[in-house]
N, C-alpha and C positions, 0 to 999 in steps of 0.2 A: 419180501416186502409185504405180501399179503398177510403173513402170520403176524408181522409187526402191527399192521393196521387193525387186525382182529384183536390183538392184545390191547391196543390203545382204546378201541371201542369198548371192550369189556371192562377195562380199568375205569373209563369214564362212566359207564353204566353203574359200576359199583360205587364210585365216588358220588354220583348224583342220586343214589338210593333207588334206582329202578331195577336192581338185581335182587331177586329173592331166591335163596337156596333152600331146597327141601330135601329131606333124607331120601325119600323114595316116592315114586308114583306107580301104583300098581292097581289093576282092576282084574277081577275074576272074569268079568264079561263087559263088553262095551256099554257104558251108561253115560250119556251126555248129561243127564241130571246130576250125576255124581261129580262130573268134571266141573259143572257150574258151581256146585257146592264147595268144591276145593278152591276154586278161584275166588269165590265170595269170602271164604274163611281167610284166605291170604290177603284179601282186600286189594286185589289187582284189577285195574280197569283199563280200557282203551285197547290199543293193539298189543296183544300179548304174544310173546315168543316163549314156547315151552321147549327146553333143550334136554334131550335124553342122551344117555351115553351110547345107546345102540337100540335098534328096533326091539320092542318087547316080544316075548315068545309067542303070545297069542295075538298080538296087535290090538289088544283091547284098549290100551292107553291111547294110542294114536287115533283109533276109531272114536273114542269118547270125546276127544278134543277137536277132531277135524270137522264135526258138525257145527262148531261155533265159528261164526263169520270172523270175529275179531281175533281168533287164535290161530297161530301157525306153529306146527311141530317141526323141530329140526333135530338132527343128531350131532353130537360133538364133532365127529370126523368131517361132517359136511357143512358145518356152521359157517355162514358168510358174514362179512363185515356189514354189508348192506342190511341184512336181516336184523343185526344187533342195533344198528343206527335207526332203523325204521320203527322198531318196537318201542312202545311207551313203557312197558314193563317186561322183564325177563324172568321166567321161572326156570331154574336149573336144578337138576338133581345133584347130589354130592358125587355120585359116580361119574356124571357128565363133567362136573367141575374138575375132578381128578384127571379125566381124559383130556380136557382142555389144557390143563397145566402140563401134561405130558407133551402135547403138541407145542406149547410155548417153549418148553425146555429143550425140545429138539430143533428149534429154529436156529438158523445160522447166527442171528444177532445175539441170542441168549448164549450160544456156545462161545462166541468171541468175547462177550462180556464176562463169562465165567473164566475164560483163559486169561483175560486181562487182570481180573481180580486175583487170580492165583499167582501171577507174576509180581504183584505189588507186595 
């Protein structure tokens, strides 16, 4: 049920245009100024959710965004429906999107839908 709710929330975010997909977010060292520049370039405002596939090796990405009051960083494996619904804009990396699709594909609802379509 939780996976279905997350899937619905992400689908709604995509349909409403609040989902932005970026190829990659990487920093050599933590720089909040650089994080602000990226968000400005993406033209995202309000409560922003940044979704990464997994923790970065150095933690520089997380440290760069965590100093910003309006930004929350989450990982694909721990992403919650409430976080998605609360965010005004969502910035997700392609790697995180692939991980989220894997979670959706592994859900019991997706599996039964696949089996039903195979029977038809």
